Backbone bond lengths (Angstrom), bond angles and torsions (degrees), N, CA, C in turn:
res aa  C-N    CA-C-N  psi(-1)  N-CA   C-N-CA  omega(-1)  CA-C   N-CA-C  phi
1 X - - - 1.502 - - 1.477 107.11 -
2 X 1.336 112.36 137.25 1.506 122.75 -179.45 1.529 108.18 -64.08
3 X 1.294 118.16 121.19 1.501 123.05 -179.92 1.546 112.78 -58.14
4 X 1.312 114.32 -33.79 1.497 117.65 177.31 1.509 113.09 -67.38
5 X 1.323 116.52 -36.53 1.431 121.27 177.65 1.558 109.39 -68.74
6 X 1.313 115.36 -42.75 1.477 118.42 177.38 1.515 111.51 -59.18
7 X 1.261 114.58 -42.33 1.550 121.51 178.62 1.497 108.76 -62.06
8 X 1.339 118.87 -46.16 1.477 121.57 -177.75 1.540 109.31 -63.83
9 X 1.311 119.40 -44.69 1.424 122.14 178.43 1.511 112.03 -61.58
10 X 1.327 116.55 -47.13 1.503 121.40 175.95 1.498 110.48 -55.67
11 X 1.275 120.11 -43.99 1.442 123.64 178.57 1.516 113.45 -64.12
12 X 1.389 113.23 -37.95 1.509 119.20 176.31 1.511 109.32 -59.18
13 X 1.325 115.81 -45.55 1.504 115.38 -176.39 1.509 110.87 -77.46
14 X 1.274 120.64 -26.87 1.462 119.20 172.77 1.548 109.22 -66.59
15 X 1.310 116.92 -38.78 1.505 121.20 179.47 1.493 107.72 -68.54
16 X 1.305 121.72 -40.94 1.459 124.56 177.75 1.490 110.43 -57.25
17 X 1.356 116.05 -47.67 1.528 120.74 177.59 1.546 112.09 -59.86
18 X 1.374 114.82 -42.63 1.427 120.83 179.96 1.531 110.18 -62.03
19 X 1.315 117.68 -44.05 1.433 120.34 -175.93 1.563 110.19 -67.49
20 X 1.261 116.51 -36.99 1.545 120.23 178.33 1.542 107.51 -67.87
21 X 1.290 117.93 -46.71 1.442 120.47 -178.69 1.532 112.98 -64.09
22 X 1.351 116.71 -32.24 1.482 120.30 177.48 1.570 111.67 -84.30
23 X 1.322 116.03 -3.50 1.435 123.89 -178.67 1.543 109.02 56.50
24 X 1.297 116.98 42.30 1.481 125.69 173.64 1.496 106.42 -90.56
25 X 1.342 114.95 77.04 1.483 121.16 -167.85 1.530 113.04 -67.68
26 X 1.341 117.06 -35.51 1.491 116.86 178.72 1.507 110.75 -65.05
27 X 1.287 118.58 -46.89 1.488 120.97 178.33 1.605 109.96 -65.34
28 X 1.280 116.28 -36.73 1.445 120.40 178.99 1.569 110.35 -63.10
29 X 1.323 117.69 -49.75 1.444 124.38 -179.32 1.520 111.04 -63.08
30 X 1.327 117.39 -30.71 1.466 121.54 179.64 1.521 113.48 -67.47
31 X 1.358 113.67 -14.82 1.482 118.88 175.50 1.480 113.98 -74.97
32 X 1.262 117.46 -14.82 1.455 123.59 -179.78 1.554 112.48 -103.71
33 X 1.309 115.76 139.04 1.519 116.13 173.98 1.496 107.29 -74.12
34 X 1.361 113.05 165.53 1.493 119.75 -177.57 1.546 109.69 -59.58
35 X 1.317 115.49 -37.81 1.510 119.00 -176.65 1.487 113.43 -96.81
36 X 1.328 119.14 19.53 1.437 122.40 -175.07 1.562 108.64 -70.06
37 X 1.342 116.56 142.47 1.448 124.70 179.21 1.503 108.69 -102.81
38 X 1.365 116.98 136.77 1.427 122.08 177.89 1.549 105.79 -122.83
39 X 1.314 116.07 121.93 1.483 116.90 -179.08 1.518 110.08 -138.07
40 X 1.318 113.75 129.13 1.461 125.83 170.07 1.490 108.89 -120.80
41 X 1.365 120.36 97.63 1.430 120.42 -172.52 1.529 110.94 -75.29
42 X 1.368 115.30 164.10 1.438 123.54 177.94 1.515 106.55 -95.92
43 X 1.375 114.46 145.11 1.468 118.25 177.37 1.525 108.71 -74.69
44 X 1.324 117.29 134.61 1.475 125.39 176.45 1.562 107.15 -89.22
45 X 1.271 118.47 -39.20 1.424 124.24 179.14 1.545 109.25 -145.75
46 X 1.302 117.31 -172.71 1.441 118.92 -179.08 1.499 115.72 -63.54
47 X 1.315 116.90 -22.05 1.458 121.90 -176.97 1.532 117.79 -130.21
48 X 1.363 117.06 8.51 1.425 117.26 177.47 1.540 109.29 -140.56
49 X 1.306 115.31 146.61 1.463 120.20 -178.45 1.555 107.71 -124.56
50 X 1.353 114.80 162.40 1.447 119.60 178.75 1.548 109.53 -65.00
51 X 1.327 114.60 151.28 1.486 117.31 -176.45 1.550 112.71 -118.16
52 X 1.300 115.81 -23.55 1.484 119.11 -178.11 1.528 109.61 -113.68
53 X 1.314 117.73 105.13 1.447 119.44 -176.82 1.561 113.92 -65.85
54 X 1.378 118.71 -13.93 1.388 120.49 178.28 1.456 111.57 -90.75
55 X 1.294 120.84 -8.95 1.487 125.00 -178.52 1.538 115.48 -119.49
56 X 1.361 113.56 -12.47 1.487 118.30 -174.20 1.509 108.59 -141.27
57 X 1.317 116.44 166.61 1.439 122.10 179.50 1.517 111.17 -69.63
58 X 1.337 115.04 144.82 1.471 125.21 171.71 1.462 110.21 -129.62
59 X 1.297 117.85 153.63 1.490 120.73 175.00 1.495 108.07 -78.17
60 X 1.285 119.00 -35.34 1.506 125.96 173.45 1.486 107.34 -145.70
61 X 1.363 116.40 136.27 1.448 120.56 171.05 1.522 107.14 -150.68
62 X 1.362 114.44 123.46 1.450 121.40 170.47 1.546 105.84 -123.92
63 X 1.307 114.16 127.18 1.489 118.97 -178.86 1.530 110.48 -72.93
64 X 1.373 114.47 -24.22 1.467 118.04 179.16 1.528 108.32 -154.06
65 X 1.330 117.24 177.01 1.428 122.84 -173.27 1.577 112.55 -59.57
66 X 1.286 118.90 -20.77 1.451 120.51 -177.76 1.543 113.05 -59.19
67 X 1.313 115.61 -30.22 1.472 120.35 175.54 1.487 111.73 -62.56
68 X 1.289 116.63 -45.33 1.473 123.17 176.95 1.566 108.78 -64.53
69 X 1.258 117.19 -42.73 1.502 122.49 -179.83 1.534 109.27 -61.91
70 X 1.347 114.95 -39.33 1.476 117.26 178.83 1.535 111.30 -65.66
71 X 1.325 118.38 -40.41 1.452 123.67 176.72 1.545 110.87 -60.90
72 X 1.334 117.14 -44.96 1.458 121.16 178.81 1.549 109.93 -63.38
73 X 1.366 114.80 -41.86 1.475 117.48 177.91 1.568 111.23 -59.32
74 X 1.259 115.04 -41.62 1.518 119.99 -178.59 1.578 109.78 -66.45
75 X 1.314 113.70 -40.55 1.503 118.83 175.74 1.533 110.88 -59.53
76 X 1.327 115.21 -51.78 1.475 121.46 -178.04 1.473 113.57 -62.10
77 X 1.341 119.33 -35.33 1.460 121.95 -174.47 1.507 111.74 -95.53
78 X 1.309 118.08 -0.44 1.444 120.37 178.91 1.506 115.33 77.06
79 X 1.327 114.84 14.53 1.452 120.45 -179.76 1.572 114.44 -85.29
80 X 1.307 115.48 2.99 1.397 122.05 176.86 1.521 108.52 -113.90
81 X 1.367 117.62 94.30 1.459 119.66 -176.86 1.521 114.43 -56.51
82 X 1.342 118.11 -27.63 1.389 122.32 -177.04 1.590 113.21 -71.76
83 X 1.254 115.98 -6.05 1.490 124.42 -178.38 1.492 111.60 -112.01
84 X 1.303 119.69 11.55 1.484 120.94 -178.38 1.603 104.99 -115.92
85 X 1.252 117.48 107.97 1.475 129.23 -9.26 1.498 112.63 -76.31
86 X 1.317 113.64 155.94 1.440 118.25 -178.58 1.538 109.64 -68.45
87 X 1.350 114.48 135.01 1.475 118.08 -178.61 1.537 113.97 -69.31
88 X 1.309 112.96 160.41 1.497 119.09 172.97 1.558 105.78 -95.49
89 X 1.288 120.08 132.34 1.437 123.48 -179.00 1.536 111.20 -123.21
90 X 1.246 116.80 160.46 1.455 123.44 174.24 1.571 104.76 -145.37
91 X 1.419 114.55 110.21 1.402 120.27 -176.19 1.538 109.79 -100.25
92 X 1.333 114.96 137.02 1.514 122.21 177.43 1.526 108.92 -125.09
93 X 1.272 121.19 136.81 1.419 124.39 171.49 1.516 108.72 -122.61
94 X 1.369 113.62 152.15 1.453 120.64 -176.29 1.520 109.11 -155.25
95 X 1.334 115.20 166.94 1.450 124.82 171.35 1.546 110.30 54.97
96 X 1.352 114.04 51.06 1.488 120.35 -177.18 1.552 107.02 -76.49
97 X 1.352 112.99 127.87 1.458 123.24 176.93 1.471 107.32 -123.02
98 X 1.328 116.22 138.44 1.516 122.01 -173.53 1.495 108.43 -125.70
99 X 1.360 117.46 136.87 1.412 124.92 172.37 1.518 110.75 -133.76
100 X 1.308 113.29 131.26 1.473 115.82 178.56 1.544 109.26 -76.08
101 X 1.295 115.06 142.85 1.471 122.19 -178.20 1.522 110.09 -120.70
102 X 1.333 119.53 160.23 1.434 123.17 179.45 1.555 109.22 -57.21
103 X 1.309 117.48 150.69 1.458 120.93 178.90 1.474 115.59 78.29
104 X 1.322 117.66 8.82 1.420 121.55 177.75 1.480 117.09 85.26
105 X 1.356 115.80 -0.79 1.460 119.81 176.59 1.539 112.12 -75.10
106 X 1.286 116.52 163.36 1.444 120.66 176.04 1.464 112.31 -123.95
107 X 1.273 121.63 144.15 1.398 127.57 174.82 1.555 106.44 -104.75
108 X 1.329 115.42 124.72 1.404 120.89 -179.82 1.533 110.47 -124.22
109 X 1.322 112.90 125.93 1.452 119.01 179.59 1.533 106.89 -111.89
110 X 1.312 120.62 139.91 1.409 122.81 -178.54 1.476 111.32 -154.13
111 X 1.261 115.92 164.07 1.486 123.63 174.51 1.549 104.44 -103.88
112 X 1.320 115.65 147.42 1.466 122.11 178.57 1.546 111.95 -137.56
113 X 1.310 110.31 157.18 1.504 118.24 179.96 1.559 104.97 -151.34
114 X 1.310 115.02 125.19 1.441 120.61 179.61 1.505 108.62 -120.55
115 X 1.312 113.39 126.69 1.531 120.71 172.18 1.510 105.80 -95.70
116 X 1.282 116.97 143.35 1.424 122.89 -169.05 1.560 110.54 -141.56
117 X 1.369 115.24 131.89 1.452 115.04 179.74 1.521 107.69 -137.39
118 X 1.356 114.59 133.27 1.486 120.73 -179.20 1.500 108.45 -157.55
119 X 1.333 117.05 130.71 1.406 123.91 175.18 1.471 112.48 54.96
120 X 1.358 117.64 42.86 1.459 123.55 176.43 1.486 114.09 77.96
121 X 1.265 118.69 1.54 1.507 121.15 179.21 1.534 113.17 -114.61
122 X 1.212 119.65 135.56 1.427 127.22 -176.78 1.545 110.68 -114.26
123 X 1.284 118.56 134.42 1.468 126.03 178.48 1.511 109.55 -137.79
124 X 1.271 114.50 172.26 1.495 119.87 174.12 1.494 110.16 -139.11
125 X 1.334 115.02 152.68 1.449 123.08 177.17 1.554 104.00 -132.32
126 X 1.335 114.07 146.23 1.441 115.90 179.45 1.526 111.37 -157.27
127 X 1.290 116.30 158.39 1.431 120.35 -176.23 1.513 111.78 173.36
128 X 1.340 116.04 -157.52 1.419 120.19 173.28 1.516 110.64 -134.36
129 X 1.304 116.93 161.27 1.461 121.07 -175.42 1.492 110.03 -142.94
130 X 1.392 112.61 154.07 1.440 119.79 173.23 1.552 105.44 -123.37
131 X 1.317 115.45 126.49 1.420 122.84 177.76 1.528 111.38 -115.06
132 X 1.284 119.23 145.30 1.425 124.14 167.33 1.533 104.74 -108.47
133 X 1.290 113.37 127.59 1.509 121.86 -179.41 1.510 110.90 -118.53
134 X 1.338 112.87 141.93 1.515 123.04 175.95 1.520 104.46 -110.23
135 X 1.354 116.31 124.69 1.477 115.48 172.00 1.546 111.69 -65.89
136 X 1.367 113.49 133.59 1.435 120.54 178.50 1.553 107.64 -136.82
137 X 1.292 114.16 117.72 1.511 122.19 -176.22 1.534 109.11 47.32
138 X 1.237 123.52 -115.31 1.436 126.98 -175.06 1.562 109.30 -104.39
139 X 1.295 117.55 16.21 1.483 120.45 -179.44 1.560 110.02 -143.14
140 X 1.294 113.13 -151.32 1.505 119.41 -177.68 1.517 109.29 -140.44
141 X 1.388 116.09 162.71 1.411 122.09 163.39 1.430 111.60 -128.75
142 X 1.306 119.73 148.87 1.471 126.57 178.96 1.444 111.55 -82.11
143 X 1.349 117.68 118.36 1.479 120.58 172.73 1.534 114.19 -97.18
144 X 1.327 116.55 -17.85 1.458 122.06 174.52 1.529 110.68 -157.25
145 X 1.295 113.16 137.72 1.483 122.50 175.79 1.541 108.92 -128.06
146 X 1.338 115.05 116.18 1.471 118.71 179.20 1.538 103.52 -119.01
147 X 1.326 115.35 116.60 1.459 121.27 -177.09 1.497 111.08 -111.99
148 X 1.328 114.89 140.36 1.489 118.19 171.42 1.489 105.87 -119.62
149 X 1.366 113.63 120.16 1.449 122.06 175.94 1.475 110.01 -89.23
150 X 1.306 118.83 117.02 1.460 120.82 -176.58 1.506 112.80 -80.63
151 X 1.297 116.41 -34.56 1.507 118.75 178.16 1.537 110.84 -101.91
152 X 1.362 114.27 73.19 1.471 117.10 -171.42 1.496 114.22 -84.25
153 X 1.299 122.39 -1.20 1.459 123.41 170.56 1.535 107.51 -95.50
154 X 1.290 113.31 99.51 1.506 122.96 -171.69 1.513 109.39 -126.46
155 X 1.345 110.73 164.19 1.499 117.28 -175.65 1.552 112.69 -102.95
156 X 1.373 118.04 16.13 1.441 116.07 -179.30 1.550 106.07 -141.83
157 X 1.396 111.63 171.66 1.425 117.98 172.10 1.465 110.98 -69.25
158 X 1.314 118.85 138.33 1.442 122.43 -179.37 1.486 112.02 -95.27
159 X 1.294 116.60 137.82 1.493 122.08 -179.64 1.540 111.28 -142.39
160 X 1.255 118.70 167.21 1.449 122.41 -175.81 1.500 114.43 -55.15
161 X 1.370 118.00 -33.60 1.457 120.63 -177.52 1.484 113.86 -73.15
162 X 1.397 118.19 -10.25 1.458 121.00 174.18 1.532 112.74 -77.38
163 X 1.350 115.61 -16.14 1.486 119.46 -170.17 1.466 113.64 -103.70
């Protein structure tokens, strides 16, 4: 793997984390293509989770970016009670692995850990994710995000900014 490409992808995910933590929703949404899929499956048992969001339950599933746009709209307009006040988050990514895919896309697997603080309470979320990226100019856009939440028994409402 080209070290420069690995560095660019690493910087892309650091920037994505920074945008989410800063609640810069317009810049965050711009990282996703219009037809990008976002999937957080539900666990079926201790060691297996659902694979088809159209046939089984998911914790979050958006078939395209409009699902994320709707969540951002609800946050901005105060129509999401779970975000009043909006929590503070700190996203960390590690163990980035890259595989080239047909058509010039890239598959990126990584581990993630999010620290979360709201109303005097702190929690953490962690897991791994697989992203499909499309090169665009001197950066990338996300065409698919598949997230696995390893600590799925949590004390708060789950939303995209936790992941």
